[in-house]
N, C-alpha and C positions, 0 to 999 in steps of 0.2 A: 319152566318151573313146574308145570303139571307132570312132566316126565320124571322130574326129580322126586316129587311127592309120591307118585304111584310106585316108583321103583324102590324108594327107601322108606316107605311108611312104617314098616316094622321097626327099623332102627330108630326113626324119629320118635315113634310112640314109646318105645322102650326107654330111650334116653329122656323123654319127657317125664316118665314116671320116676326115673332115677334122680332127675334134677329136683322134682318136687320133694322127694324123700330127703335129699341132701340139704335143700333149702330149709326144710322144716327143722331138721336137727341142728343146723347152724344157728338159727334164731332161738329155738326152744331151749337149748342148753343154757343160754344166757339168762333166760327167765327162770328156769328151774333152779339154776345155781343160786340165784338171789333168794328164792324160796327156801332152799336148803341151808342158807346162811354161809355159803362159800365167800371168802374174801375176794376183793378185786384182784389181788395178786394171784390167788389160786385160779381164778377164772382166766386170767391172762395166760397162765401156763397151759391150762386145759385147751384154750383156743389155739395157742401156738402149736400144740402137739399134733393137731390135724395136719398142718402143713409139713411137719417133720415126716409123718407117714406118707403124705402125698408125694413129697420129693423122693422118698425112698421107693415108692411104688413106680414112679415114672422111670426110675433107673433099673429096677429089677423085673418089672412086668414083661418087657420085651423078651428077656431070656426065658421066663416062665412060658410064654406063648410058644416060643420056638421048641421047648421041650415037650409040652403036653397038648398044645393046640388051643385055638381061640375058645371053643365051646367049653372045654373043661375049666379054663381059667375064668371065663365069665361066670359060669354057674357056681364055681367054688367061692369066688370073691363076693358075688352078690349074696350068696347064702350067709357068709360071715357078716356082711353089712346088715342084713335083716336081723340076725341074732344080736348084734351089738346094740341096735336100736331098742331092742326089748330089754337088754341088760342095763341100760342107763338108769331107768327109774328103780331097778331092782337093787343096784349097788350104788348108793348115793354117797360116794367117798371121793374126794378130790384126786387121790392117787389112782384109784380105779378108773375114774373118768379120763384122766390123762392117758393111761395105757390104752383105754378103749378108743380114744380119739386118734392115737397113733395108728392103731389097727384099722379103724374105719377110713382114715385118710389114705392109708396104703391100699385098701381095697377099692375105694372109689377111683383112685388113680389108675389101678390096674384095669378096672372095668371100663374107664374112659379110653384107655389105650386100646383095649380090645374092640370097643364099639367104633372108635374113630378109624382104626385100620380097616374094619369092615366097610365103613362109609366111604373111605378113600378108594378102596378096591371096587366098590359098586359104581362109583362115578366115572364118567369119561372126561377127556380133556375139555369138551364143550360144556359139560354140566358141573364140573368140579367147583367152580366159583359159586354157582347157585346152591349146590349142596352144602357148602361151608356156610353160606349165609343163612340157609334154613336151619342148619345145626346151631348156629349162634342164637337165632331167634328162639328155638326150642329151649336152649339152655336158660335164656333170660326169662322167658315166659314161665318155665317150670319153677324158677326161684320166686317169681312174683306170685304165682298161684299158691305156692307153699305158704306164703304169708297169710293168704285168705283162709287157709285151713286151720291156722293157729287159733282162730276164734271159735272153733267148733267144739272145744273141750276144755277141761280144767288142766292147766300146766302142772298142778301138783299131783295129778293122778297118772294113770297109765295110758289112757285113750290116745292122747296126742303122740305118744311114742309108738303105739300100735299102728296108727295110720301110715306113717312113713315106712314102717316095716312091711306092711301089706303091699304098699305101692312098689317098693323095691322088689318084693317077691313077684309081683305081677309083671315087672319089667322083663323077667326071663322069657315069658311066653311069646310075645311078638318077635323077639330077636331069635330065640332058639328054635322056634317053629317056622321061621322064615325059610322060603325056598332058595334064598340067596346062597351061593356056594361059600364055603369057608375060604377066606382069602389067604394067599401066601403072606408071610410077614418078613419085611426087610426094612431095616433102619439105615439111614444115611450115616456115613462115618462122621463122628462129631468133630467140630473145630475146637482147637484149644482156646481156653479163656483168654490167654494173653493175645493170641492172634485176633480173636473176636474184639477185644477191647481196642486194639490198634486200628481195626477196621471201622469201628463205630463206638467211640467213647460215650457219646450221648445215648446210644441204644442201650449200652450196658448199665450206665449209671441210672438211666431212666427206668430200666427194668427192676433194678434194686429198690428204688424209691417207690415205684408203683406197686411192687409186691407187698410192701408194708401197708399201703393204702387199701389194696384189695382185701387183705386179711382183716383190716379194721372194719371194712364194710360187711364182710361175710360173717365174722364172729363177734367182734367187739361192739358192733352197733347195738345189739340186743343187751349186752352188759351195760353199756352207757344208758340205754333207755330204762333198764331196771334201776340203775343207780339214781336216775332222775325222778323215779317214782311213776313212770308211765304205766298204764294198763297194758295187758297183752294185746288188745286190739290196737292201741296207739303205737306200740312197738312194731307191730306187723305193718301198719300203715307207713311208718317211718322207713323201715327197711324196704318195703315194697316200692316206695317213692325213689329210693336210691337206684334200684335196678330198672325201674320204668324210665328214669332219665338216661341211664346207660344204654337202654335199647333204642330210645327215640333219637338220641343224638349221634348214634354210630354212623348212620348213612349220610346225613348232611355234612358232618365233619370229614367223612371219607370222600365225599364228592369234592370238597374243597382241597383235600390233601393231594388229589391228582392234578391240581391247578396252581397250588401255592407251595412255597418252601415249607416243608413239613416241620422244620424247626420253629418257624413262626407260629404254626398251629399248636405245637407242644407248649411254646411259651405262652400263647394267649390262653389256652385251656388251663394251664397251671396257675396263671395269674387270676383267672376267674374263680377257680377252686380255692385259691388262697384267700381271695376277698370274701367269699361266702363263709369260709371257715372262721376268719377273724370276726365277722359280724355275728355269727352264731355263738362264738366263744364269749363275746362281750355282753350277751343278753343273759342275765343270771337265771331267769326262769322262762325259757322260750315256750311259746304256745305250740300246740300241735301243728297249726297251720304254718308257722315259721319253720318248724323242724322239717315238715314235709317239703316245703319249698326249698330249704337249704339242702336236704337230701337229694331232691330231684336234680338241682343244678350241680351238686357235687358229683353224683353218679354220671350225669350227662357229660361232665367235663373229664372226669378221671378215667372212666372205662374206655372211651375211644383212644386215649393216649397209648394204651397197650398196643392197639393195632397200628397207630401212627409210628411207634417206636420200631415195630417189626418192619414196616414198610421203609422207614428211614434207614434202618440197618441194611436192608436189601439194596438200597440205592448205592451203597459203597462196597458191595460184594460182587465177585464174579458169579455168573449164573450157576456154575457148578458147585459153589460154596454155600448157596442160599439154604438148601435143605439141611446141610451139616451144621449151620449156625443155630438152628432151632433148639437143639439140646442145650447149648450154652445159655441161650436167652432164658429158657425155662428154668434152668438151674439157678441163675442169678435172681430171677423173679421169686423163686422158691425160698432162697436165703432171706430176701427181704420180707417175704410173707411170714417166715418163722419169727423174725425179730420184731415185726410190727406189734403183735399183741403184747409181747413182753414190755416193750417201751410204753405202750398205751397204759398198761397196768400200773407202771410207775407214775406216769403223769396223772392218772385218775386218783391215785392215792395222795399225790402232792397237791393237785389243783382242784380235785373234785370233778364233777361232770364236764366243766370246760376243758379239761385235759384231753378229752376225745378230739375236740376241734383243734386244740393246740397242736396235737400230733399231726393231724391232716394238714393244717396250715404250714407246719414245719416241713413236711415232706414236699408239698407243692411249691413252697417258697424256694427250697433247695433246687428242685427240678427247674423252676423258672429261671433262677440265677444261672444254673449250669447251662441250660439251653441258650440263654442270651450270650454267655461267654463263648460257647462253642461256635456261635454264629460269627464271632470275630476271628476265629482261628481257622476256619475252613470255608471255602466257597460252596455255594449250592451245587449239588450233584448235577453233572451234565445231562444225565438221563435218569429218569425215575421209573420205578417199578409200580405195578398196579397195587392199589389198596385193597386189602381183604379184611372185612370185619371179623374180629376174633374176641374172645373173652379170656381172662386169666384162668378160668376153670378148665380150659382146653389143655391137652397134653402135647408133647413134642410131635406126636403123630399128626394131629390136626394142623399144627404150626408148620410142619414139613410140607404137608399137602398144600397149605395156603401159599407157602413160598414157591413151591413148584408151579402152582397155578399162576402166580404173579409173574414168574419167569416166562412161562409159556405165552401169557397174554402180552407181555412186553415184547417178546420176540416176534409175535404175530403182528403187533402194531407197527414194528419197524420193518417188517418184510415188504 
């Protein structure tokens, strides 16, 4: 682990700054939108727009890197991110925010692709699993730290938008001044969605449903908090609790996934998230303590499901197909993430604040039911691949690296 930290500190530090910046804008816009009087429907479109851009960036960024190189792509996209963060409070219009969210989602996706390919190139077969674990921890800690920074200023002013802009600008330095060589870029040949679904129906359906859940946590949680009348500090604590749960439960669930049928874990985690969502929805005026507890359990159950689904999909793929499947899984997850805020927006207008939990409960209930049904249709895989902790914020580059590492570890274990 020490070797991983010393060899990749520049990347991890730069990514940490980026995640703080992204985590701040994801929550801050929900609060500022309420101050500006944006409707719930408008905010749902704005939040969905980020994932439209993110999905587009994951598709186009690899070609950009091949044409002009990692350094130019990273510097250009990070510059756009910094500029967009300043433009948000300057142009408080729903349509402008929607377009800016598409742009910033595209740019963050491209930056992540660039940084993750650097990270993958810097890691060896022996350190790749540890490097990916550290990367996941940095991502989650960055988003949690972002919530703490929200209480340092007035969301109706400019300061809270300047802070993430500065942090994103600072992220250039450790990465671009690193002595690490610029890596070659090569992406695996993607697997068709039809073939991917035939190989792992639960993996595909689960990715679609968890995409909606992730987008609810990343963007609409702050919209829900503002609609509920929470203060900025209370919203920050609620969102922070979601990601804290996701971070702390990843490894215990990962440990169990290497010893139990992963479908049972997906089912159990989904049922637990469903139960928490139902309880939270039934309380008309939940206290902050209840919200934080519900958010902690929700994040702790839903975030590891993403990694479980990737590992489960790998269990039914040939080794040479694992890396190619990552692009399809990311695409399916992105479609769910785009749809999630739009559906939540409708439910919030129909049901009020309980609509947030109704959506989460619906998604988790569907996943639990489908996982249970799939267990009756297919036997447990004869051989399982290693579990790698990942987050939905990762791009196909990190997912490919995780699948390649899982393949290598599984092969070594069987040797």
